Every structure is written in structure tokens, then in C-alpha cells.
N, CA, C and O atoms as a GROMACS GRO file, in nm:
protein
  528
    1ALA      N    1   5.972  10.008   9.518
    1ALA     CA    2   6.030   9.935   9.436
    1ALA      C    3   6.137  10.005   9.347
    1ALA      O    4   6.230   9.944   9.295
    2SER      N    5   6.122  10.099   9.336
    2SER     CA    6   6.243  10.254   9.267
    2SER      C    7   6.348  10.226   9.364
    2SER      O    8   6.443  10.165   9.315
    3VAL      N    9   6.356  10.251   9.470
    3VAL     CA   10   6.482  10.244   9.570
    3VAL      C   11   6.540  10.102   9.528
    3VAL      O   12   6.657  10.100   9.491
    4LEU      N   13   6.476  10.000   9.529
    4LEU     CA   14   6.584   9.880   9.540
    4LEU      C   15   6.628   9.878   9.385
    4LEU      O   16   6.741   9.839   9.355
    5ASP      N   17   6.531   9.921   9.283
    5ASP     CA   18   6.587   9.940   9.117
    5ASP      C   19   6.752  10.010   9.161
    5ASP      O   20   6.858   9.951   9.136
    6SER      N   21   6.743  10.145   9.230
    6SER     CA   22   6.866  10.180   9.210
    6SER      C   23   6.925  10.145   9.304
    6SER      O   24   7.037  10.194   9.292
    7LEU      N   25   6.920  10.092   9.386
    7LEU     CA   26   7.030  10.020   9.474
    7LEU      C   27   7.106   9.884   9.378
    7LEU      O   28   7.217   9.834   9.390
    8ALA      N   29   7.001   9.855   9.292
    8ALA     CA   30   7.063   9.760   9.223
    8ALA      C   31   7.197   9.788   9.129
    8ALA      O   32   7.310   9.741   9.118
    9GLY      N   33   7.105   9.910   9.058
    9GLY     CA   34   7.225   9.975   8.981
    9GLY      C   35   7.341  10.033   9.041
    9GLY      O   36   7.448  10.024   8.981
   10ILE      N   37   7.337  10.083   9.137
   10ILE     CA   38   7.444  10.115   9.185
   10ILE      C   39   7.543  10.005   9.229
   10ILE      O   40   7.661  10.011   9.192
   11ILE      N   41   7.495   9.900   9.310
   11ILE     CA   42   7.558   9.800   9.306
   11ILE      C   43   7.610   9.730   9.205
   11ILE      O   44   7.727   9.695   9.226
   12ARG      N   45   7.543   9.683   9.058
   12ARG     CA   46   7.566   9.605   8.983
   12ARG      C   47   7.718   9.733   8.894
   12ARG      O   48   7.816   9.680   8.842
   13LEU      N   49   7.706   9.840   8.896
   13LEU     CA   50   7.821   9.935   8.856
   13LEU      C   51   7.943   9.877   8.954
   13LEU      O   52   8.019   9.791   8.907
   14ALA      N   53   7.958   9.917   9.068
   14ALA     CA   54   8.023   9.849   9.169
   14ALA      C   55   8.097   9.730   9.094
   14ALA      O   56   8.200   9.729   9.028
   15VAL      N   57   8.015   9.638   9.126
   15VAL     CA   58   8.043   9.513   9.096
   15VAL      C   59   8.160   9.451   8.939
   15VAL      O   60   8.247   9.366   8.915
   16MET      N   61   8.075   9.577   8.861
   16MET     CA   62   8.147   9.588   8.756
   16MET      C   63   8.248   9.646   8.702
   16MET      O   64   8.311   9.622   8.600
   17ILE      N   65   8.257   9.736   8.792
   17ILE     CA   66   8.395   9.837   8.740
   17ILE      C   67   8.497   9.796   8.732
   17ILE      O   68   8.543   9.804   8.618
   18ALA      N   69   8.583   9.736   8.832
   18ALA     CA   70   8.694   9.651   8.836
   18ALA      C   71   8.714   9.531   8.688
   18ALA      O   72   8.793   9.537   8.593
   19PRO      N   73   8.637   9.459   8.712
   19PRO     CA   74   8.665   9.346   8.575
   19PRO      C   75   8.664   9.450   8.445
   19PRO      O   76   8.771   9.443   8.384
   20LEU      N   77   8.585   9.531   8.396
   20LEU     CA   78   8.584   9.585   8.288
   20LEU      C   79   8.755   9.682   8.277
   20LEU      O   80   8.823   9.668   8.175
   21VAL      N   81   8.800   9.768   8.385
   21VAL     CA   82   8.890   9.856   8.389
   21VAL      C   83   8.994   9.740   8.328
   21VAL      O   84   9.055   9.748   8.222
   22LEU      N   85   8.997   9.604   8.450
   22LEU     CA   86   9.077   9.518   8.401
   22LEU      C   87   9.112   9.462   8.263
   22LEU      O   88   9.215   9.421   8.209
   23LEU      N   89   8.979   9.478   8.227
   23LEU     CA   90   9.017   9.412   8.057
   23LEU      C   91   9.060   9.549   7.979
   23LEU      O   92   9.126   9.567   7.877
   24GLY      N   93   9.004   9.626   8.056
   24GLY     CA   94   9.047   9.786   7.900
   24GLY      C   95   9.213   9.776   7.919
   24GLY      O   96   9.297   9.742   7.835
   25LEU      N   97   9.228   9.814   8.050
   25LEU     CA   98   9.402   9.836   8.031
   25LEU      C   99   9.463   9.728   7.990
   25LEU      O  100   9.555   9.752   7.913
   26GLY      N  101   9.442   9.592   8.019
   26GLY     CA  102   9.499   9.454   7.967
   26GLY      C  103   9.515   9.482   7.823
   26GLY      O  104   9.626   9.457   7.776
   27LEU      N  105   9.403   9.539   7.726
   27LEU     CA  106   9.389   9.546   7.598
   27LEU      C  107   9.483   9.630   7.559
   27LEU      O  108   9.560   9.603   7.467
   28LEU      N  109   9.486   9.751   7.631
   28LEU     CA  110   9.566   9.879   7.607
   28LEU      C  111   9.711   9.857   7.634
   28LEU      O  112   9.792   9.937   7.587
   29TYR      N  113   9.766   9.714   7.737
   29TYR     CA  114   9.888   9.714   7.724
   29TYR      C  115   9.949   9.588   7.609
   29TYR      O  116  10.063   9.562   7.569
   30LEU      N  117   9.852   9.545   7.587
   30LEU     CA  118   9.884   9.424   7.462
   30LEU      C  119   9.882   9.501   7.334
   30LEU      O  120   9.987   9.496   7.269
   31LEU      N  121   9.776   9.578   7.282
   31LEU     CA  122   9.781   9.667   7.185
   31LEU      C  123   9.821   9.822   7.122
   31LEU      O  124   9.833   9.868   7.008
   32ALA      N  125   9.832   9.868   7.242
   32ALA     CA  126   9.912  10.036   7.233
   32ALA      C  127  10.015  10.082   7.359
   32ALA      O  128  10.012  10.196   7.404
   33ALA      N  129  10.097   9.987   7.405
   33ALA     CA  130  10.148  10.001   7.530
   33ALA      C  131  10.289  10.109   7.456
   33ALA      O  132  10.343  10.086   7.347
   34PRO      N  133  10.313  10.189   7.521
   34PRO     CA  134  10.433  10.302   7.454
   34PRO      C  135  10.525  10.207   7.461
   34PRO      O  136  10.533  10.116   7.544
   35LYS      N  137  10.613  10.237   7.351
   35LYS     CA  138  10.729  10.140   7.258
   35LYS      C  139  10.877  10.141   7.383
   35LYS      O  140  10.957  10.048   7.390
   36GLU      N  141  10.885  10.273   7.474
   36GLU     CA  142  10.951  10.311   7.505
   36GLU      C  143  10.949  10.324   7.704
   36GLU      O  144  10.845  10.386   7.725
   37ALA      N  145  11.001  10.300   7.810
   37ALA     CA  146  10.965  10.311   7.976
   37ALA      C  147  10.935  10.424   7.948
   37ALA      O  148  10.993  10.488   7.859
   38ASN      N  149  10.807  10.484   8.043
   38ASN     CA  150  10.781  10.638   8.062
   38ASN      C  151  10.664  10.634   8.234
   38ASN      O  152  10.594  10.537   8.264
   39TYR      N  153  10.671  10.720   8.290
   39TYR     CA  154  10.634  10.736   8.392
   39TYR      C  155  10.494  10.781   8.372
   39TYR      O  156  10.447  10.836   8.472
   40LYS      N  157  10.416  10.772   8.273
   40LYS     CA  158  10.275  10.811   8.253
   40LYS      C  159  10.176  10.689   8.225
   40LYS      O  160  10.068  10.663   8.279
   41LEU      N  161  10.251  10.615   8.116
   41LEU     CA  162  10.153  10.518   8.100
   41LEU      C  163  10.219  10.398   8.052
   41LEU      O  164  10.318  10.404   7.980
   42GLY      N  165  10.150  10.256   8.102
   42GLY     CA  166  10.176  10.166   8.078
   42GLY      C  167  10.214  10.086   8.258
   42GLY      O  168  10.217  10.157   8.359
   43TYR      N  169  10.240   9.925   8.260
   43TYR     CA  170  10.298   9.866   8.321
   43TYR      C  171  10.381   9.918   8.431
   43TYR      O  172  10.458   9.823   8.422
   44ARG      N  173  10.414   9.963   8.494
   44ARG     CA  174  10.522  10.018   8.604
   44ARG      C  175  10.572   9.950   8.729
   44ARG      O  176  10.521   9.940   8.840
   45PHE      N  177  10.698   9.901   8.674
   45PHE     CA  178  10.792   9.784   8.792
   45PHE      C  179  10.924   9.792   8.772
   45PHE      O  180  10.958   9.757   8.659
   46TYR      N  181  10.996   9.822   8.833
   46TYR     CA  182  11.128   9.868   8.872
   46TYR      C  183  11.224   9.805   8.754
   46TYR      O  184  11.286   9.859   8.663
   47TRP      N  185  11.211   9.665   8.796
   47TRP     CA  186  11.281   9.574   8.659
   47TRP      C  187  11.235   9.578   8.526
   47TRP      O  188  11.307   9.537   8.436
   48GLY      N  189  11.092   9.634   8.499
   48GLY     CA  190  11.067   9.646   8.379
   48GLY      C  191  11.084   9.764   8.311
   48GLY      O  192  11.031   9.795   8.204
   49MET      N  193  11.168   9.834   8.384
   49MET     CA  194  11.132   9.960   8.325
   49MET      C  195  11.369  10.007   8.298
   49MET      O  196  11.428  10.111   8.270
   50GLY      N  197  11.414   9.872   8.326
   50GLY     CA  198  11.559   9.942   8.310
   50GLY      C  199  11.580   9.879   8.148
   50GLY      O  200  11.700   9.856   8.130
   51SER      N  201  11.503   9.848   8.039
   51SER     CA  202  11.561   9.852   7.912
   51SER      C  203  11.418   9.818   7.819
   51SER      O  204  11.322   9.754   7.862
   52VAL      N  205  11.427   9.865   7.704
   52VAL     CA  206  11.336   9.838   7.665
   52VAL      C  207  11.244   9.724   7.587
   52VAL      O  208  11.128   9.717   7.545
   53GLU      N  209  11.390   9.618   7.593
   53GLU     CA  210  11.325   9.470   7.616
   53GLU      C  211  11.247   9.463   7.736
   53GLU      O  212  11.130   9.430   7.720
   54ALA      N  213  11.291   9.491   7.867
   54ALA     CA  214  11.215   9.427   7.977
   54ALA      C  215  11.067   9.542   8.006
   54ALA      O  216  10.991   9.544   8.103
   55TRP      N  217  11.066   9.604   7.917
   55TRP     CA  218  10.948   9.741   7.946
   55TRP      C  219  10.850   9.626   7.828
   55TRP      O  220  10.742   9.577   7.861
   56ARG      N  221  10.891   9.611   7.744
   56ARG     CA  222  10.820   9.542   7.622
   56ARG      C  223  10.742   9.423   7.665
   56ARG      O  224  10.627   9.405   7.627
   57PHE      N  225  10.830   9.309   7.778
   57PHE     CA  226  10.787   9.225   7.825
   57PHE      C  227  10.693   9.232   7.917
   57PHE      O  228  10.603   9.149   7.931
   58THR      N  229  10.714   9.347   7.995
   58THR     CA  230  10.654   9.384   8.103
   58THR      C  231  10.501   9.437   8.057
   58THR      O  232  10.404   9.407   8.127
   59GLN      N  233  10.489   9.504   7.955
   59GLN     CA  234  10.373   9.534   7.903
   59GLN      C  235  10.268   9.441   7.863
   59GLN      O  236  10.146   9.458   7.876
   60ARG      N  237  10.348   9.310   7.797
   60ARG     CA  238  10.332   9.152   7.736
   60ARG      C  239  10.232   9.072   7.830
   60ARG      O  240  10.118   9.027   7.822
   61VAL      N  241  10.344   9.077   7.929
   61VAL     CA  242  10.279   8.998   8.022
   61VAL      C  243  10.155   9.044   8.084
   61VAL      O  244  10.046   8.990   8.065
   62ALA      N  245  10.177   9.159   8.169
   62ALA     CA  246  10.089   9.251   8.207
   62ALA      C  247   9.954   9.247   8.132
   62ALA      O  248   9.852   9.223   8.197
   63GLY      N  249   9.949   9.262   8.040
   63GLY     CA  250   9.817   9.286   7.926
   63GLY      C  251   9.772   9.150   7.916
   63GLY      O  252   9.652   9.132   7.938
   64THR      N  253   9.847   9.046   7.886
   64THR     CA  254   9.766   8.913   7.889
   64THR      C  255   9.714   8.867   8.019
   64THR      O  256   9.607   8.809   8.036
   65VAL      N  257   9.808   8.900   8.116
   65VAL     CA  258   9.739   8.820   8.234
   65VAL      C  259   9.591   8.970   8.291
   65VAL      O  260   9.493   8.927   8.352
   66TRP      N  261   9.597   9.090   8.269
   66TRP     CA  262   9.476   9.191   8.289
   66TRP      C  263   9.358   9.123   8.212
   66TRP      O  264   9.247   9.100   8.261
   67SER      N  265   9.403   9.088   8.059
   67SER     CA  266   9.317   9.106   7.940
   67SER      C  267   9.233   8.956   8.015
   67SER      O  268   9.112   8.953   8.036
   68ALA      N  269   9.322   8.852   8.045
   68ALA     CA  270   9.242   8.741   8.054
   68ALA      C  271   9.161   8.775   8.198
   68ALA      O  272   9.040   8.769   8.218
   69LEU      N  273   9.261   8.808   8.284
   69LEU     CA  274   9.152   8.806   8.408
   69LEU      C  275   9.049   8.900   8.425
   69LEU      O  276   8.963   8.863   8.506
   70GLY      N  277   9.026   9.032   8.365
   70GLY     CA  278   8.894   9.116   8.288
   70GLY      C  279   8.818   9.058   8.256
   70GLY      O  280   8.706   9.069   8.305
   71LEU      N  281   8.853   8.952   8.135
   71LEU     CA  282   8.747   8.867   8.063
   71LEU      C  283   8.687   8.803   8.132
   71LEU      O  284   8.566   8.828   8.138
   72VAL      N  285   8.756   8.659   8.240
   72VAL     CA  286   8.704   8.556   8.317
   72VAL      C  287   8.621   8.670   8.422
   72VAL      O  288   8.501   8.649   8.435
   73LEU      N  289   8.664   8.754   8.475
   73LEU     CA  290   8.584   8.804   8.592
   73LEU      C  291   8.429   8.927   8.516
   73LEU      O  292   8.318   8.956   8.560
   74THR      N  293   8.475   8.951   8.440
   74THR     CA  294   8.356   9.032   8.318
   74THR      C  295   8.216   8.937   8.350
   74THR      O  296   8.117   8.956   8.420
   75VAL      N  297   8.269   8.806   8.247
   75VAL     CA  298   8.185   8.729   8.252
   75VAL      C  299   8.112   8.672   8.376
   75VAL      O  300   7.989   8.680   8.375
   76ILE      N  301   8.163   8.624   8.465
   76ILE     CA  302   8.131   8.570   8.633
   76ILE      C  303   8.078   8.677   8.730
   76ILE      O  304   8.017   8.653   8.834
   77MET      N  305   8.116   8.817   8.674
   77MET     CA  306   8.030   8.934   8.722
   77MET      C  307   7.928   8.965   8.690
   77MET      O  308   7.841   9.012   8.763
   78ALA      N  309   7.919   8.941   8.550
   78ALA     CA  310   7.765   8.964   8.478
   78ALA      C  311   7.675   8.901   8.519
   78ALA      O  312   7.572   8.957   8.557
   79LEU      N  313   7.695   8.718   8.525
   79LEU     CA  314   7.612   8.648   8.530
   79LEU      C  315   7.572   8.670   8.715
   79LEU      O  316   7.457   8.659   8.757
   80ILE      N  317   7.649   8.690   8.772
   80ILE     CA  318   7.608   8.736   8.922
   80ILE      C  319   7.544   8.857   8.928
   80ILE      O  320   7.471   8.882   9.024
   81CYS      N  321   7.565   8.951   8.820
   81CYS     CA  322   7.478   9.084   8.858
   81CYS      C  323   7.347   9.036   8.803
   81CYS      O  324   7.248   9.080   8.860
   82ASN      N  325   7.325   8.939   8.686
   82ASN     CA  326   7.177   8.924   8.636
   82ASN      C  327   7.105   8.835   8.744
   82ASN      O  328   6.983   8.831   8.753
   83ALA      N  329   7.202   8.753   8.838
   83ALA     CA  330   7.105   8.686   8.952
   83ALA      C  331   7.058   8.796   9.076
   83ALA      O  332   6.993   8.766   9.176
   84PHE      N  333   7.103   8.913   9.043
   84PHE     CA  334   7.046   9.050   9.180
   84PHE      C  335   6.876   9.069   9.155
   84PHE      O  336   6.803   9.097   9.250
   85ARG      N  337   6.829   9.053   9.025
   85ARG     CA  338   6.675   9.054   9.035
   85ARG      C  339   6.627   8.979   9.106
   85ARG      O  340   6.517   9.004   9.156
   86TRP      N  341   6.701   8.847   9.137
   86TRP     CA  342   6.628   8.770   9.214
   86TRP      C  343   6.670   8.744   9.396
   86TRP      O  344   6.650   8.656   9.480
   87MET      N  345   6.734   8.869   9.390
   87MET     CA  346   6.768   8.900   9.554
   87MET      C  347   6.682   8.970   9.604
   87MET      O  348   6.600   9.024   9.530
   88ASP      N  349   6.676   8.987   9.734
   88ASP     CA  350   6.631   9.062   9.830
   88ASP      C  351   6.762   9.197   9.845
   88ASP      O  352   6.879   9.162   9.826
   89GLY      N  353   6.738   9.315   9.871
   89GLY     CA  354   6.857   9.411   9.873
   89GLY      C  355   6.976   9.344   9.970
   89GLY      O  356   7.088   9.323   9.922
   90LEU      N  357   6.937   9.305  10.143
   90LEU     CA  358   7.047   9.275  10.190
   90LEU      C  359   7.151   9.174  10.107
   90LEU      O  360   7.274   9.178  10.100
   91THR      N  361   7.046   9.076  10.043
   91THR     CA  362   7.137   8.977  10.013
   91THR      C  363   7.192   8.997   9.855
   91THR      O  364   7.281   8.920   9.819
   92MET      N  365   7.134   9.112   9.744
   92MET     CA  366   7.236   9.223   9.715
   92MET      C  367   7.355   9.202   9.764
   92MET      O  368   7.438   9.112   9.749
   93ALA      N  369   7.349   9.355   9.862
   93ALA     CA  370   7.472   9.371   9.929
   93ALA      C  371   7.578   9.326   9.949
   93ALA      O  372   7.692   9.365   9.926
   94THR      N  373   7.510   9.186  10.021
   94THR     CA  374   7.619   9.119  10.071
   94THR      C  375   7.722   9.049   9.940
   94THR      O  376   7.845   9.048   9.935
   95THR      N  377   7.626   8.996   9.844
   95THR     CA  378   7.699   8.944   9.762
   95THR      C  379   7.786   9.020   9.650
   95THR      O  380   7.864   8.959   9.578
   96ALA      N  381   7.767   9.152   9.642
   96ALA     CA  382   7.856   9.285   9.591
   96ALA      C  383   7.954   9.254   9.677
   96ALA      O  384   8.058   9.209   9.630
   97ILE      N  385   7.941   9.272   9.823
   97ILE     CA  386   8.065   9.284   9.899
   97ILE      C  387   8.196   9.164   9.853
   97ILE      O  388   8.313   9.180   9.817
   98ILE      N  389   8.128   9.070   9.871
   98ILE     CA  390   8.178   8.944   9.846
   98ILE      C  391   8.258   8.974   9.700
   98ILE      O  392   8.380   8.963   9.704
   99CYS      N  393   8.196   9.011   9.572
   99CYS     CA  394   8.238   9.012   9.467
   99CYS      C  395   8.355   9.112   9.473
   99CYS      O  396   8.468   9.077   9.440
  100VAL      N  397   8.333   9.209   9.507
  100VAL     CA  398   8.456   9.350   9.518
  100VAL      C  399   8.554   9.252   9.599
  100VAL      O  400   8.657   9.220   9.540
  101ILE      N  401   8.532   9.193   9.745
  101ILE     CA  402   8.666   9.174   9.757
  101ILE      C  403   8.711   9.056   9.702
  101ILE      O  404   8.834   9.053   9.692
  102VAL      N  405   8.651   8.952   9.660
  102VAL     CA  406   8.724   8.842   9.559
  102VAL      C  407   8.799   8.959   9.426
  102VAL      O  408   8.920   8.942   9.407
  103GLU      N  409   8.736   9.060   9.350
  103GLU     CA  410   8.778   9.117   9.271
  103GLU      C  411   8.943   9.167   9.339
  103GLU      O  412   9.048   9.164   9.275
  104LEU      N  413   8.930   9.204   9.458
  104LEU     CA  414   9.073   9.306   9.489
  104LEU      C  415   9.166   9.191   9.549
  104LEU      O  416   9.284   9.203   9.580
  105VAL      N  417   9.085   9.076   9.559
  105VAL     CA  418   9.238   8.946   9.592
  105VAL      C  419   9.288   8.912   9.469
  105VAL      O  420   9.406   8.915   9.435
  106LEU      N  421   9.179   8.875   9.393
  106LEU     CA  422   9.259   8.831   9.247
  106LEU      C  423   9.341   8.992   9.190
  106LEU      O  424   9.448   8.993   9.129
  107LEU      N  425   9.295   9.064   9.211
  107LEU     CA  426   9.377   9.183   9.192
  107LEU      C  427   9.490   9.169   9.205
  107LEU      O  428   9.572   9.150   9.115
  108THR      N  429   9.510   9.176   9.324
  108THR     CA  430   9.617   9.193   9.424
  108THR      C  431   9.724   9.031   9.373
  108THR      O  432   9.847   9.029   9.366
  109ALA      N  433   9.663   8.953   9.354
  109ALA     CA  434   9.758   8.829   9.311
  109ALA      C  435   9.805   8.816   9.190
  109ALA      O  436   9.893   8.730   9.176
  110SER      N  437   9.760   8.899   9.061
  110SER     CA  438   9.767   8.922   8.961
  110SER      C  439   9.904   8.981   8.961
  110SER      O  440  10.003   8.930   8.909
  111ILE      N  441   9.897   9.122   9.038
  111ILE     CA  442  10.012   9.196   9.034
  111ILE      C  443  10.135   9.161   9.108
  111ILE      O  444  10.236   9.231   9.112
  112ILE      N  445  10.112   9.008   9.186
  112ILE     CA  446  10.256   8.999   9.238
  112ILE      C  447  10.288   8.910   9.120
  112ILE      O  448  10.377   8.939   9.040
  113PHE      N  449  10.211   8.798   9.111
  113PHE     CA  450  10.222   8.713   8.958
  113PHE      C  451  10.315   8.816   8.851
  113PHE      O  452  10.432   8.787   8.826
  114ILE      N  453  10.264   8.912   8.805
  114ILE     CA  454  10.315   8.994   8.713
  114ILE      C  455  10.484   9.039   8.781
  114ILE      O  456  10.577   9.024   8.703
  115ASN      N  457  10.508   9.079   8.889
  115ASN     CA  458  10.597   9.093   8.949
  115ASN      C  459  10.712   8.997   8.961
  115ASN      O  460  10.823   9.016   8.912
  116VAL      N  461  10.680   8.909   9.020
  116VAL     CA  462  10.721   8.756   9.015
  116VAL      C  463  10.820   8.729   8.844
  116VAL      O  464  10.941   8.726   8.822
  117GLN      N  465  10.714   8.715   8.760
  117GLN     CA  466  10.745   8.680   8.600
  117GLN      C  467  10.861   8.743   8.573
  117GLN      O  468  10.967   8.686   8.547
  118ILE      N  469  10.831   8.936   8.582
  118ILE     CA  470  10.954   9.034   8.548
  118ILE      C  471  11.080   8.977   8.626
  118ILE      O  472  11.192   8.942   8.590
  119SER      N  473  11.027   8.980   8.722
  119SER     CA  474  11.167   8.967   8.830
  119SER      C  475  11.275   8.822   8.797
  119SER      O  476  11.396   8.808   8.813
  120LYS      N  477  11.165   8.726   8.744
  120LYS     CA  478  11.203   8.578   8.713
  120LYS      C  479  11.312   8.592   8.601
  120LYS      O  480  11.418   8.529   8.610
  121HIS      N  481  11.276   8.708   8.454
  121HIS     CA  482  11.313   8.689   8.330
  121HIS      C  483  11.471   8.848   8.329
  121HIS      O  484  11.580   8.852   8.270
  122PHE      N  485  11.406   8.944   8.416
  122PHE     CA  486  11.546   9.067   8.408
  122PHE      C  487  11.571   9.100   8.589
  122PHE      O  488  11.519   9.078   8.698
  123ASP      N  489  11.677   9.160   8.531
  123ASP     CA  490  11.733   9.179   8.670
  123ASP      C  491  11.686   9.344   8.683
  123ASP      O  492  11.610   9.405   8.608
  124LYS      N  493  11.754   9.392   8.801
  124LYS     CA  494  11.739   9.523   8.841
  124LYS      C  495  11.738   9.611   8.727
  124LYS      O  496  11.647   9.693   8.718
  125GLU      N  497  11.815   9.606   8.653
  125GLU     CA  498  11.896   9.692   8.583
  125GLU      C  499  11.795   9.686   8.402
  125GLU      O  500  11.796   9.768   8.310
  126GLY      N  501  11.731   9.574   8.413
  126GLY     CA  502  11.635   9.572   8.298
  126GLY      C  503  11.717   9.446   8.187
  126GLY      O  504  11.674   9.413   8.076
  127TYR      N  505  11.853   9.388   8.260
  127TYR     CA  506  11.941   9.308   8.162
  127TYR      C  507  11.823   9.200   8.198
  127TYR      O  508  11.750   9.212   8.296
  128PRO      N  509  11.815   9.052   8.065
  128PRO     CA  510  11.734   8.939   8.055
  128PRO      C  511  11.861   8.842   8.160
  128PRO      O  512  11.981   8.825   8.137
  129ILE      N  513  11.796   8.805   8.249
  129ILE     CA  514  11.848   8.665   8.334
  129ILE      C  515  11.900   8.585   8.265
  129ILE      O  516  11.816   8.550   8.182
  130ARG      N  517  11.998   8.530   8.250
  130ARG     CA  518  12.015   8.378   8.156
  130ARG      C  519  12.055   8.231   8.249
  130ARG      O  520  12.147   8.198   8.323
  131LYS      N  521  11.952   8.176   8.207
  131LYS     CA  522  11.981   8.022   8.300
  131LYS      C  523  12.101   7.946   8.273
  131LYS      O  524  12.124   7.890   8.166
  132GLN      N  525  12.169   7.947   8.366
  132GLN     CA  526  12.308   7.858   8.353
  132GLN      C  527  12.298   7.682   8.355
  132GLN      O  528  12.400   7.615   8.346
   0.00000   0.00000   0.00000
């Protein structure tokens, strides 16, 4: 039983790491993002680095999307991890792999969504796009 308990702990960690990192990064971008574009900290996208306005918009969008996604995934994955106690090793591992794949797909979709939002609001030089 101790090997299965160790495996369950490792699997829980693998499933929970991405949602918690997303939640943390989202909150960081919302609450403590650098005020100006830089190459060290913050969500960097070419369109979002052209001006201070574009940079702040980018951090706000990325922070909002990743905080929300991180919170939802943290709750869902915690519930799934709680159910691991009733699963055998193979079912637990299969479920964990599916969870990680879903997390990666949702992360990719969120990056695409954030980048599309930025490119809809700002041009490559960081100037707002004015609708006519």
C-alpha cells in the first residue's frame, strides 16, 4: 500500500501543479505586474510590448484569463485528486494523464485567446486600433 500511496502523491502533484501555477501567475499579473514592458517578468507578446498602454492591457487580460482558468482548474483537479483514493493504480494514472492533457489544451487555448485579444486591440507598434 505504501508504493501506491507514494504513486498517488506524485500523481496528485503532477495534476495540481499547472492549475496552481496558472492561478499564481494570473494573480501576479493582475496585482503586481511591472508597470512597463520588460523581458523578465510579465506576459510578453509582441503587440503588447509596444507601449505602456498595450503592456498594461496585456497584463490585465492575461491575469484575468489565467486567474479564472487557474481557479476553475484548481477546484476541478482537487476534486479529481480526492477521487484518486478510490481508484486502482492504473485508473489513477490514466485519469492523471487525461487531466494533464486537458490542462495543456486549455493552457494553449488561453494563450491563443489572450494573444487574439491583444492583437484585436493594439497594432504591432502598441498603438490602439480605432474602430471606424
